[in-house]
N, C-alpha and C positions, 0 to 999 in steps of 0.2 A: 498865679502871682506866684504862690509855693511853689509849683512845678519851675516856670520858667528862673525864680532863681538860683533852685537846688541845679535845674540844668547847664545855667552859667560858674557855678562854684566847679562843677565837675566836668566842666571842659576848659577852664583855667585852671585845674587840678591843683585849687589853694582851698583850703578847711578854713573855716573862720575861729573865732575864738569862743565860739559858741555850738562848735560842731558837736553833732549827737552820735557819730554813726564812728565805729570801729577801722577804718579807714588810716586814720593816723593815730599815735597815742594821745596827743594832745586832746582832739575829739572824743577819743573812747574818755580818758578819764573826767572831760567836761562834760559830756553826757551823762556819767555815772553820778557825777555831782553832782548834779539838778537837778536826777530824777530822785535820787536821798533827799535832797531839798523838799522838794516837792509833796513826797510819800510822810515826812515828817513835819509838814504843814498840816498835810488831810489830817493825819490822825490824831494828832495833835487838836485840830480843830473840834473831828469828830467826839474826840474825848469831854471836852467842851460841852457839848448841845448844839452844836452850831454846822450846818449846809445840809440838815433834813429838808427833804422834799415836803410838803404837806401832807403828798399822799399815803406815805406810811409814818409819819411823824405821830400819829394817834395811837398806833400799836407800838406794844415794847417789842414783841417776838418780831415782827414787819421792819423795825427800823434795825434794830439788832443784825436781820441776815441783810437786810442794805447795805451798812453799811460794811459788816464784814466783805458781801462781795465788790464793793469800792475797795476797800485796803488791800485785797487778794490782789484785783485787778492791777493796782499802782506795784504793789510789793512783785511781781511778775515782770513791771516794767525795769523796776530796781534790781532783780538779780539778772535780765537780761543784759541791762547795762555793766552789771559786775562781772559777768562773762566777759563781754569786750573788750572791757579794758584788763582783767585779768591774763586775756593773749596777748592783748598789745604789751604787755608790762612782760610777759615770759620773751616775746618775740624782740625785746630791746634789751634784755636782762644777757643777752649772750656776748656781746660788747661791753658793758661793763665789766664780767668774768675776766674776758680777755684782758681787758685794761687791767684789771686788779691782779692778775700773775704775770705781766710784763713790768707793770709797778714793782711788785717784790723783786723782781729781778734785779731790777734799777738800786734798788734799798741794797738789795745784798752784793751791786757791783761797789755802789759805794762806802759800804761798809769793811767791805775786803781792802778797798785802797786807802782807807782812814787806818783800818790797824796797821794793813802793812808797812806804814811809815817806820822805818827806824827796824823794824823785825825782817822787811823786806817779802818782796815777792816770791814764792814757793811754786810749785808742782800743786801740792794740795789745793792751793787757793783756786790755781786754772783750773784742776780735775771737776771742785767743786762750783766756777764758774759755769763752765761746761756744762755740767749735770743739769745745772739748775737750768740752761739754754734748749738744751734738748725736753726736758719736763714741759719748759715751758711752749714749746714748739707744738710737744702731744697735746697738750691742753687747751690750745690754740684751734691746731685740727677738731680736737672733738667740740669745742664749742661750736665752730662752723658747721660742722655735719648735723649736731643737735641744738640747732639757733631757734626755733620754734618751739623748744620747750625747755628754754632756760638755759642753754650755752652745757658749761662744763658742771652746771649745779643737773642736769638731766637725770644722772645715774643716781642723786640722792633723793629725789622728789617722789614721795611714794604716789600708789594708788589713787589714794583719797587729796592729791595736789596738796600734801602738805610734805616742807621736810622733813627728812626721816632721821631719827636722832642714833639709830642702831645703822644707818649705811655711811654717813655723815660719819662718825667714829670711826669706822673699819677701812672708808676712801681714804681718812687723812691717815692711818697708819699706815696703808699700802702704797702711798705717794711718798711715805717718808722712808718705807723701808725700798722703794723701788730708787729714790734718790742716793740713798746712801748704799745702793749695789750699783747706780752708775757711778759715784766718787769713786768706789774703789776700781772700776773699769776705763774709769780714766786715769788713774795712778798707776795703773798695772800697763796700761798701752805707755806711760811716759817711763816705767823702770829704764833700767839704761844695765842693771846689775841681777845676775841672775838670785841673787842673794836678797834683793827687793821684789824680784818676783814672787819667789819663796815665801816672805814674809807678808807680802799682801794675801797672795791664795790662801796662806795660813788664816788670815783674817777673816777669814768668809764659814771657817769652821763650825759646828754646832754649838762647841761648847763656848766660843767666844760671845754668838749673839741667842742662845740659848732662850735669854729672858725676853727677847723683843720676840723671835719667832714665835713662842708661846703665846705671848701675846696678840703677835698678827691673826695665829692661827682660831685663838677663842673671838676675838672681838668680828671676824667674818665669817663663823660658825654662828654667832649671832646675830648677826644681821640677818643672814639666811633663814634662821631657826623660829626669829621675829614674824618675820613675814609670812612662814608658813604657819606658826599660832594665831594670828590675827585672820588669817582668812578661814581656817574653822573655825575660829570662834563666831564670826559672822556668819557662815554658812549653819554654824549651829545654834544662831540666834542668843548666843549670850554672849556678843558685844555688835554696838551700832554705830554704824560710820555714815557720815552725808561727806559729800563733796566740799572741798572750802574753794572759797573763792578764786586766791592763786596763795601760792608759798607763800610763807613770811622767815625770818632769821629765828623770829620767839618760837617759830615750831618744834627747835630745838631742845627748848625750855618748858614747855608748856605740853597741856593735852590738848583736847580736842575742842572742849569749849576756851581757851584761852590763857585757863590758873596754872601756876609752876606747880610743877609736880616735882617731886624727892627723888623719884627712881629716874628720872630724863637728866634733873640738874647734876646728881652729883656723877652720874656716867660722863654726863659731859665734861664736868671741872676736873675729875680726875686723870681722865685721859688727855687733857690738854696739858696738864701739868707733867704725865708722865712723858707726851710727847715733847715738850719742854727739855725736860732732863735728857732725852734719849739725842736732842738736836745739839746739846752743848756737850755731849759726850763723843756725838761724830765731829765737832769741828775742832776738841782737844786731840781725839785718836783718829784722824783720816784714815787710817791704814788698814780700820777692820771694823764688823758691824759693829753698833752701838751696844757696848756690853751694859743692856737695862740689869740693875740688882733684882736677884729672885726676892728682894722685900717688898721692891716696890711691882714688880710685874706682880707678887699675891693681890696687892691691893687694888690693883687694876682688875684681876679675875675676879674678883670678890664685889667690885662695881658691877662689872659685868654681869653676875649674877644676880644681882638686886636688882640691876636694870629689867633680866628676864623674868625674874618673879615679880616686878611690878606689873608686866604685860600679860602674865596670868592671871592678875589679882584684879585688873581693873575692868569695867563695864560690866556689865549684868541684864538680864532679860528685863521688859518692863512688865509691871505686875499690879491687876487690880486687888486691891484686898474689899473693896465695900462699893456696894450704888444704893443711893438712899436719892429721896424726892429731894430737889432744893425745892429750899422755901423762903419765903421774901417774907421781909416787920408786917406782921398783922396778920399774913396767910394762915390759913385753919391748917390742922394737922389732918393729913388726908392720904388714901393709896396713889401709886402710881398710875395715872393716866393717860392716853393720847393727848400730846397738844401740852403736858407740863415739863417743865425741867429736871432733869436727872442730873447729879452731881456723883461722877466716877470717882472717888479717891484710891490711890495707889501710887507707885515710883515710876520712876523711867520714862515719861511719857513722851518729855522731852528731851533728844540724845543731845549730847556735846558738839555744839556747834552746831545746833538745828536752831538757834532761838530769835532767828529772822522771819521775818513776817510772811515770807515764800515758805520757808520751811514749815512755818505752824499751819501756815492752812491748807500743807497738805495731808495733817490729820483728821482719820477719820474713825468713826466707831459704830460697827455695827451691832444694829440692835432688830436681833431676829433675823429676816432676811434682807433689813432696808441699810442701804449706807448713809448715815449722817456724816458730812462734812462741821468740823467741829467750830463754831464761829471765833471770828478775832472780836474780842472786845476790848477797844483800846479806855488806855489813861494817861493821863500827860506823863509821858517820858518809856512807856510800854506799853502791853497786853494783861488785863487782869484774866484775861483766860485766850488759850489753853494755858497751863503753867505745868510744870511737872511730876504735881503731885496730885491737880486735881482739876478736870474737866467738866463743863455743864454742856449740855446739848438738850435739845427737845426733843421728844420723842413723839416721832412724824404721826399722820393720821393712817399712814400703810398699815403701822406694826397693829396685830392682831392680839387682841384681849388674848390673859392668860400666861404661861411660863415661858420666856422670853431669854434669850442668852446675849448677853452685855459683852465685847469686844474691843480692842481699842489697835489700830492699827497706825503707828510712829510713820514720822517722817521718813526715816530708814527704811521704810516697809516690815519694819519685826512687828508680830500680833502676840497680843497679851494672850493670860488665859484667860478663857470663860465665866462669866459670872452669871447667875441665872437669878434673875427677878419676874415680879408677879408686874402685871399690867391688868388694871380692869376697866369698866365700860365708862 
């Protein structure tokens, strides 16, 4: 019956409101939301001790393993639905970005028309409008060719599928400078006298736009350097990165975990203020490159240096500090034996952005030659295991007694240091 109904839906080309496939944005969104709701319901039921089969209810370790496997399978479904929604969101983003660009052109036209009342329409207004049209056409074409990657936002989306702060700031300055040059080119084309043409050409002198040119060079260099720094730190296992489901505007101001970061916020804020000031200078003096004062340019350079320093300082390799036998209330003190739970204490076990269940389920602990997947232990609203500082795993029977090495492999694929423990018979 389900197959016949699916065939009828595919033949009609119509997706219902509960469609869970990735063929249409509405279906991908609905499927992801339903998968999330089912996962949360299942997690909270297991946290309350409900839904356990009788075959495993008598054993704490067996029930924990069964619950972890069930949650892992459900989390994989949620992750797959999330990826489908992310692809559908990116596919329709290009049209939104193109509409936003042309809306900005319309707003500029209305603003110039209103401000021209009384003052009259000038060649500078015409040049500004034509420059805006050329820029909008170029951005629209770029959106079309990159429509599967987010349209005009494709160049500022990083390899981790997040909005890159450094690329966004650099792209903003590049667009502004390109627009300024187009305005001067339009005025030069409309100039009738030789003196006016000479004045416009002299407006491109480095002495006039040294501040803007310096800021442009620095922010573009920062964008390239940050990509190199992040890549080297990931390769050297000094930085953990996990891929995001889809880019968000909040990525410009936050870290991978969604927490606001000072380095990013101050860089975006100061760059936005400087850009606004430069735009006002261009509107007042459309016959030259905006002469950004050296005081403001220095502030932007200091902000860029602070952002770069923050990129060098962020992250760190996960570290095991100690491994002890997990002890429940009323349990006797004893050495570590096969079948016991061990508690691994350290830091950096959960990378930023890897708090979702599908990421947590990918964590592995190497005990000797045996790879042990870290079990998911649900509690109301989240998980008590694993956490960023403590992991609890059982010692399997395949571990040979004696000195064995314990090592954690995080969801980002980064391995910790090795810690030696004694396992007895």
